[in-house]
C-alpha positions as CSV (number, residue, x, y, z in Angstrom):
1,X,-3.6,-17.2,-4.0
2,X,-4.1,-15.3,-0.7
3,X,-1.6,-12.4,-0.4
4,X,-1.2,-12.7,3.3
5,X,1.5,-10.8,5.3
6,X,4.6,-12.8,5.8
7,X,7.6,-12.6,8.1
8,X,10.8,-11.4,6.4
9,X,13.4,-14.0,5.5
10,X,16.8,-14.0,7.1
11,X,18.8,-11.0,5.9
12,X,21.5,-11.4,3.3
13,X,23.4,-8.5,4.9
14,X,23.6,-7.1,8.4
15,X,23.2,-3.4,9.3
16,X,24.5,-2.6,12.8
17,X,22.5,-0.7,15.4
18,X,24.6,2.5,15.6
19,X,22.0,5.3,15.9
20,X,21.2,6.5,19.4
21,X,18.4,8.7,20.6
22,X,19.9,12.0,19.6
23,X,21.0,10.7,16.2
24,X,17.5,9.2,15.6
25,X,15.8,12.5,16.6
26,X,18.3,14.4,14.4
27,X,17.2,12.2,11.5
28,X,13.6,13.2,12.0
29,X,14.4,16.9,12.2
30,X,17.0,16.6,9.4
31,X,14.6,14.8,7.1
32,X,11.8,17.2,7.7
33,X,13.4,20.7,7.8
34,X,14.8,21.0,4.3
35,X,13.5,23.4,1.6
36,X,9.8,23.5,2.4
37,X,9.7,26.0,5.2
38,X,11.9,28.4,3.2
39,X,9.8,28.4,0.0
40,X,6.4,26.7,0.6
41,X,4.9,29.8,2.4
42,X,4.6,31.6,-0.9
43,X,2.5,28.9,-2.5
44,X,0.4,28.6,0.6
45,X,-0.2,32.3,0.9
46,X,-1.2,32.4,-2.7
47,X,-4.0,30.0,-2.0
48,X,-4.9,31.4,1.4
49,X,-4.1,35.1,1.3
50,X,-4.9,35.9,5.0
51,X,-2.7,35.6,8.1
52,X,-5.2,33.4,10.0
53,X,-5.7,30.8,7.3
54,X,-2.0,30.8,6.5
55,X,-1.0,30.0,10.1
56,X,-3.9,27.6,10.5
57,X,-2.8,25.4,7.6
58,X,0.6,25.0,9.3
59,X,-1.0,24.0,12.6
60,X,-3.2,21.5,10.9
61,X,-0.3,20.1,8.9
62,X,1.6,19.7,12.2
63,X,-1.3,17.9,13.9
64,X,-1.6,15.7,10.8
65,X,2.1,14.7,11.0
66,X,1.9,14.2,14.8
67,X,-1.0,11.8,14.4
68,X,1.0,9.8,12.0
69,X,4.1,9.9,14.1
70,X,2.3,8.7,17.2
71,X,0.8,5.8,15.3
72,X,4.0,4.7,13.6
73,X,5.8,5.1,17.0
74,X,3.6,2.2,18.2
75,X,4.1,0.0,15.2
76,X,7.8,0.7,15.1
77,X,8.3,-0.6,18.7
78,X,6.7,-3.9,17.7
79,X,8.6,-4.1,14.4
80,X,11.9,-2.3,14.7
81,X,13.1,-3.5,11.3
82,X,15.0,-1.9,8.5
83,X,12.5,-0.6,5.9
84,X,10.0,1.1,8.3
85,X,6.9,2.2,6.4
86,X,7.6,-0.6,3.8
87,X,7.6,-3.2,6.6
88,X,4.4,-1.8,8.1
89,X,2.5,-1.8,4.8
90,X,3.7,-5.4,4.1
91,X,2.8,-6.7,7.5
92,X,-0.5,-5.0,7.7
93,X,-1.8,-5.4,4.2
94,X,0.4,-8.0,2.5
95,X,3.3,-8.3,0.0
96,X,1.5,-6.5,-2.8
97,X,1.0,-3.4,-0.6
98,X,4.7,-3.6,0.4
99,X,5.7,-3.9,-3.3
100,X,3.6,-1.0,-4.3
101,X,5.2,1.2,-1.7
102,X,8.6,0.3,-3.0
103,X,7.5,0.8,-6.6
104,X,6.2,4.2,-5.7
105,X,9.5,5.0,-4.1
106,X,11.4,3.7,-7.1
107,X,9.5,5.5,-9.9
108,X,8.4,8.7,-8.1
109,X,8.6,9.4,-4.4
110,X,12.3,9.3,-3.4
111,X,13.6,10.7,-6.7
112,X,11.1,13.6,-6.6
113,X,12.1,14.3,-3.0
114,X,15.8,14.4,-3.8
115,X,15.2,16.4,-6.9
116,X,13.1,19.1,-5.2
117,X,15.5,19.5,-2.2
118,X,18.6,19.5,-4.3
119,X,17.2,22.2,-6.7
120,X,16.5,24.4,-3.7
121,X,20.1,23.9,-2.4
122,X,21.4,24.8,-5.8
123,X,19.3,28.0,-6.1
124,X,20.6,29.2,-2.8
125,X,24.1,28.2,-3.5
126,X,24.2,30.2,-6.7
127,X,22.6,33.1,-4.9
128,X,25.4,33.1,-2.4
129,X,28.1,32.9,-5.0
130,X,26.5,35.6,-7.1
131,X,25.9,33.4,-10.1
132,X,22.2,33.8,-10.1
133,X,19.9,30.9,-10.8
134,X,16.5,30.2,-12.3
135,X,15.5,33.8,-12.0
136,X,18.3,34.9,-14.4
137,X,17.7,32.1,-16.8
138,X,20.6,29.9,-15.7
139,X,18.6,26.8,-15.0
140,X,21.3,24.5,-16.3
141,X,23.7,25.8,-13.6
142,X,21.0,25.0,-11.0
143,X,20.6,21.5,-12.3
144,X,24.3,20.7,-12.4
145,X,24.9,22.1,-8.9
146,X,22.0,20.0,-7.7
147,X,23.5,16.9,-9.3
148,X,26.8,17.6,-7.6
149,X,25.2,17.9,-4.2
150,X,23.4,14.5,-4.6
151,X,26.7,12.8,-5.6
152,X,28.6,14.2,-2.6
153,X,25.9,13.2,-0.1
154,X,25.7,9.8,-1.6
155,X,29.4,9.4,-1.1
156,X,29.1,10.4,2.6
157,X,26.5,7.6,3.1
158,X,28.5,5.0,1.3
159,X,31.5,5.7,3.5
160,X,29.5,4.8,6.7
161,X,26.6,5.4,9.0
162,X,28.9,7.2,11.5
163,X,30.0,9.7,8.8
164,X,26.5,10.3,7.5
165,X,25.0,10.6,11.0
166,X,27.8,13.1,12.0
167,X,26.8,15.2,9.0
168,X,23.1,14.9,10.1
169,X,23.9,16.0,13.6
170,X,25.9,19.1,12.5
171,X,23.5,20.2,9.9
172,X,20.5,19.8,12.2
173,X,22.0,22.0,14.8
174,X,23.0,24.6,12.2
175,X,19.6,24.6,10.4
176,X,17.5,24.6,13.5
177,X,19.6,27.3,15.2
178,X,19.6,29.4,12.0
179,X,15.9,29.2,11.7
180,X,15.4,30.2,15.4
181,X,17.7,33.1,14.8
182,X,15.7,34.2,11.8
183,X,12.5,34.1,13.8
184,X,14.0,36.1,16.7
185,X,15.4,38.9,14.5
186,X,12.2,39.0,12.4
187,X,10.1,39.5,15.5
188,X,12.5,41.9,17.1
189,X,12.5,44.1,14.0
190,X,8.9,43.5,12.7
191,X,6.8,44.3,15.8
192,X,8.3,47.8,16.4
193,X,8.0,48.6,12.7
194,X,4.3,47.9,12.4
195,X,4.5,44.2,11.9
196,X,1.5,43.6,14.1
197,X,-0.7,45.2,11.5
198,X,0.2,42.3,9.1
199,X,-1.9,40.0,11.3
200,X,-5.2,42.0,10.9
201,X,-7.7,41.3,9.6
202,X,-7.1,37.7,10.4
203,X,-9.2,36.3,7.6
204,X,-9.9,38.9,4.9
205,X,-12.8,38.3,2.5
206,X,-11.9,35.6,0.0
207,X,-8.9,34.3,1.9
208,X,-10.4,30.9,2.9
209,X,-12.3,28.1,1.2
210,X,-12.2,24.5,2.1
211,X,-11.0,23.6,-1.4
212,X,-8.1,26.1,-1.3
213,X,-7.2,25.0,2.3
214,X,-6.9,21.4,1.1
215,X,-4.6,22.3,-1.8
216,X,-2.5,24.5,0.6
217,X,-2.3,21.7,3.1
218,X,-0.6,19.6,0.4
219,X,2.2,22.2,0.3
220,X,2.4,22.3,4.1
221,X,2.7,18.5,4.1
222,X,5.6,18.7,1.7
223,X,7.4,20.8,4.3
224,X,6.4,18.4,7.1
225,X,7.4,15.3,5.3
226,X,10.3,13.4,6.9
227,X,8.7,12.7,10.3
228,X,8.5,9.0,9.4
229,X,11.9,8.6,7.7
230,X,13.7,7.4,10.8
231,X,11.5,4.3,10.7
232,X,13.4,3.2,7.6
233,X,16.5,3.0,9.8
234,X,14.7,1.2,12.6
235,X,17.0,-1.8,12.2
236,X,20.0,0.5,13.0
237,X,18.5,2.4,16.0
238,X,19.9,1.3,19.5
239,X,17.2,0.3,22.0
240,X,14.5,0.8,19.4
241,X,11.5,0.2,21.8
242,X,12.6,3.2,23.8
243,X,14.3,5.5,21.3
244,X,12.0,5.2,18.3
245,X,8.9,6.7,19.9
246,X,10.9,9.4,21.5
247,X,12.6,10.3,18.3
248,X,9.4,10.2,16.1
249,X,7.2,12.2,18.5
250,X,9.8,14.5,20.0
251,X,11.3,15.4,16.6
252,X,7.9,16.1,15.1
253,X,6.9,18.4,17.9
254,X,10.2,20.3,17.6
255,X,9.6,20.8,13.9
256,X,6.0,21.9,14.4
257,X,7.1,24.5,16.9
258,X,9.8,26.1,14.8
259,X,7.6,26.0,11.6
260,X,4.8,27.9,13.3
261,X,7.3,30.4,14.8
262,X,8.9,30.9,11.4
263,X,5.7,31.8,9.7
264,X,4.8,34.2,12.5
265,X,8.3,35.8,12.0
266,X,7.8,36.0,8.2
267,X,4.4,37.8,8.7
268,X,5.9,40.2,11.3
269,X,8.2,41.6,8.5
270,X,6.2,41.0,5.3
271,X,2.4,41.3,4.7
272,X,0.6,38.4,3.2
273,X,0.6,40.1,-0.2
274,X,4.4,40.1,-0.3
275,X,4.8,36.6,1.2
276,X,2.6,35.2,-1.6
277,X,5.0,36.5,-4.3
278,X,8.2,35.8,-2.4
279,X,9.9,32.7,-3.9
280,X,12.7,32.7,-1.3
281,X,10.8,34.2,1.6
282,X,13.3,33.7,4.4
283,X,16.0,35.5,2.4
284,X,13.6,38.4,1.5
285,X,12.7,38.7,5.2
286,X,16.4,38.8,6.2
287,X,17.1,41.4,3.5
288,X,14.5,43.7,4.9
289,X,15.8,43.3,8.5
290,X,19.6,43.0,8.0
291,X,20.3,44.1,4.4
292,X,22.7,42.1,2.2
293,X,24.3,40.4,5.3
294,X,20.9,39.0,6.1
295,X,20.5,37.5,2.7
296,X,23.9,35.8,2.9
297,X,23.1,34.5,6.4
298,X,19.8,33.0,5.3
299,X,21.1,31.7,2.1
300,X,23.9,29.9,3.9
301,X,21.4,28.5,6.4
302,X,19.2,27.2,3.6
303,X,22.2,25.7,1.9
304,X,23.1,23.9,5.1
305,X,19.5,22.9,5.7
306,X,18.9,21.4,2.3
307,X,22.3,19.8,2.1
308,X,21.7,18.1,5.4
309,X,18.3,16.9,4.2
310,X,19.8,15.5,1.1
311,X,22.3,13.6,3.3
312,X,19.5,12.3,5.5
313,X,17.3,11.2,2.6
314,X,20.3,9.2,1.3
315,X,20.8,7.8,4.9
316,X,17.1,6.6,5.2
317,X,15.5,5.8,1.8
318,X,18.0,3.3,0.5
319,X,17.0,1.1,3.4
320,X,13.6,0.6,1.7
321,X,15.2,-1.1,-1.3
322,X,17.6,-3.0,0.9
323,X,14.6,-4.4,2.9
324,X,12.7,-5.2,-0.3
325,X,15.6,-7.1,-1.7
326,X,15.9,-9.0,1.5
327,X,12.2,-10.0,1.1
328,X,12.8,-11.1,-2.5
329,X,10.6,-8.3,-3.7
330,X,13.5,-6.5,-5.5
331,X,16.7,-7.5,-7.2
332,X,19.0,-9.4,-4.7
333,X,22.0,-7.2,-5.4
334,X,20.3,-4.3,-3.6
335,X,20.5,-6.2,-0.3
336,X,24.3,-6.3,-0.4
337,X,26.2,-4.6,2.4
338,X,29.6,-3.1,1.8
339,X,32.1,-5.6,3.4
340,X,34.1,-2.9,5.2
341,X,31.8,0.1,5.4
342,X,28.7,-1.7,6.6
343,X,26.3,0.3,4.3
344,X,23.8,-0.8,1.6
345,X,26.0,0.9,-1.0
346,X,24.2,-0.4,-4.1
347,X,20.9,0.8,-2.8
348,X,22.4,4.2,-2.0
349,X,23.8,4.5,-5.6
350,X,20.3,3.6,-7.0
351,X,18.6,6.4,-5.0
352,X,21.2,8.9,-6.1
353,X,20.8,8.0,-9.7
354,X,17.0,8.3,-9.5
355,X,17.4,11.8,-7.9
356,X,19.8,12.9,-10.6
357,X,17.4,11.8,-13.4
358,X,14.5,13.8,-11.8
359,X,16.7,16.9,-11.3
360,X,17.5,16.9,-15.0
361,X,13.8,16.7,-16.1
362,X,11.7,18.4,-13.5
363,X,11.1,21.8,-11.7
364,X,10.7,22.2,-7.9
365,X,7.0,22.7,-8.1
366,X,6.3,19.7,-10.2
367,X,8.6,17.5,-8.1
368,X,7.2,18.6,-4.8
369,X,3.5,18.1,-5.9
370,X,4.3,14.7,-7.3
371,X,6.1,13.7,-4.1
372,X,3.2,14.6,-1.8
373,X,0.5,13.0,-4.0
374,X,2.5,9.8,-4.3
375,X,3.4,9.3,-0.6
376,X,0.1,10.1,1.0
377,X,-1.7,6.8,0.2
378,X,1.2,4.8,1.6
379,X,1.4,6.8,4.8
380,X,-2.4,6.1,5.1
381,X,-1.8,2.4,4.5
382,X,1.0,2.3,7.1
383,X,-0.9,4.1,9.7
384,X,-4.1,2.1,9.1
385,X,-2.2,-1.1,9.5
386,X,-2.4,-0.6,13.3
387,X,-6.1,-1.6,13.1
388,X,-5.1,-5.0,11.7
389,X,-1.9,-5.5,13.6
390,X,-3.6,-5.0,17.0
391,X,-5.7,-8.2,16.2
392,X,-2.5,-10.3,15.9
393,X,-1.4,-12.3,18.9
394,X,2.3,-11.8,18.2
395,X,1.9,-8.0,18.1
396,X,3.5,-6.6,21.2
397,X,4.4,-2.9,21.1
398,X,6.0,-1.2,24.0
399,X,4.3,2.1,23.2
400,X,0.6,2.6,22.5
401,X,-0.8,5.5,20.5
402,X,-2.9,7.7,22.8
403,X,-6.6,8.2,22.0
404,X,-6.8,5.1,19.9
405,X,-8.6,4.7,17.5
406,X,-9.2,8.4,17.1
407,X,-5.6,9.4,16.3
408,X,-4.9,7.0,13.4
409,X,-8.5,7.4,12.1
410,X,-8.0,11.2,11.9
411,X,-4.8,10.7,9.9
412,X,-6.4,8.3,7.4
413,X,-9.5,10.4,7.0
414,X,-7.4,13.5,6.4
415,X,-5.5,11.7,3.6
416,X,-8.7,10.6,2.0
417,X,-9.9,14.2,2.1
418,X,-6.7,15.6,0.6
419,X,-6.6,13.1,-2.3
420,X,-10.3,13.6,-3.0
421,X,-9.9,17.4,-3.0
422,X,-7.0,17.2,-5.3
423,X,-9.0,15.1,-7.8
424,X,-12.0,17.3,-7.6
425,X,-10.1,20.6,-8.3
426,X,-9.6,21.2,-12.0
427,X,-6.2,22.7,-11.6
428,X,-4.8,19.6,-9.9
429,X,-7.0,16.8,-11.2
430,X,-4.9,15.6,-14.1
431,X,-1.6,15.8,-12.3
432,X,-3.0,13.9,-9.3
433,X,-4.5,11.2,-11.4
434,X,-1.3,10.9,-13.4
435,X,0.9,10.4,-10.3
436,X,-1.6,7.9,-8.8
437,X,-1.7,6.1,-12.1
438,X,2.0,5.7,-12.2
439,X,2.0,4.2,-8.7
440,X,-0.9,1.9,-9.6
441,X,1.1,0.5,-12.6
442,X,3.1,-1.3,-9.9
443,X,0.1,-3.7,-9.5
444,X,0.3,-5.4,-12.9
445,X,4.1,-5.4,-12.6
446,X,3.8,-7.3,-9.4
447,X,1.1,-9.6,-10.8
448,X,3.2,-10.6,-13.9
449,X,6.5,-11.0,-12.1
450,X,6.6,-11.6,-8.3
451,X,2.9,-12.6,-8.0
452,X,3.1,-15.2,-10.7
453,X,6.3,-16.6,-9.2
454,X,4.5,-17.1,-5.9
455,X,1.5,-18.7,-7.5
456,X,3.7,-21.2,-9.4
457,X,5.4,-22.4,-6.3
């Protein structure tokens, strides 16, 4: 039977439009600035040990995210529905594509994201309190602290959208302001103390290969991920035709600017050779500039940043399972809305449990790599859906992606390159194929359950 896109049925629960432009933009920034900018530079510098290649990969990652944000901004104005990327995959490529996206979120993507972010929060929390962390062999303390953070942020989101968005707004101002402050003090200290020498030579011999650049870009994309998350809450954004494009594009540009500035600041204090072995680079930079007070400041900033991102993930991602349940592609109970709080509380509990499970079994590096590998194909599907949707008569966006079809095509081609490069490289081949294989298992699950049910109608 043809698996054609279908319009969603009437919702079994109603989510109110309560997120304005600032809150929607804060969701983009809050989802994106989490742990990546504070710890990914080490892995990137290890693959690209030169200031030029190191900065270039952040610029390319930002352009990549911006191409995706511009395209999804168009689709979102035509389909401002709860579920975001899930809806775009389903409408562009059919119910199987939508189900596979949800399956990937269920078994890998959201749980890996929550796990990686909460582990970073826990490491910095223990560093501030003087109880150590993974470096001192206390990984169990890290895991238990991460679990507690997931539980607390889940409770915020069950209480209500206004409560969770207030936490998002506060933490975004704190994390963005803290990151800007780190950049300013790093530049103010680094340049007079010879930091300019850390930028030369721009590309030392052996510091750049296309294969290494591709693998480093995966780490950068981990830090940039979150630019699309506000689309999951599209059904709760006020005046979505106006506010969604502004939030998606504006938030992504603000993140790109502060990420690039942060890496320049890091290099102004530490040479590439030290950045590549610095697990908590922002704290190490602040320690050089401000001593122990700097370490405390940065650690508190990272704690706020990652805690805010945890809260934002639990504000956005449960809407995927809510929308799937509404479409009869998931258990109906996950479409339930709390009668007094107005939140999809069962879906929130599900996402929290998945994150807790992943925290207890994985490391930051394995969680981050699994997350990026699993979400890239679906972002490509969502972005490429614009090519099909533009041929539909009922497709009427209020915003059009500039330089069409170049912008969405560039995004899709970049994803294909990254996935192919990860498969080709011996060091990442098996893990990449394993993650993609887990996602692909959703196809037979769909065929023997939901697909068979539709065929038998």
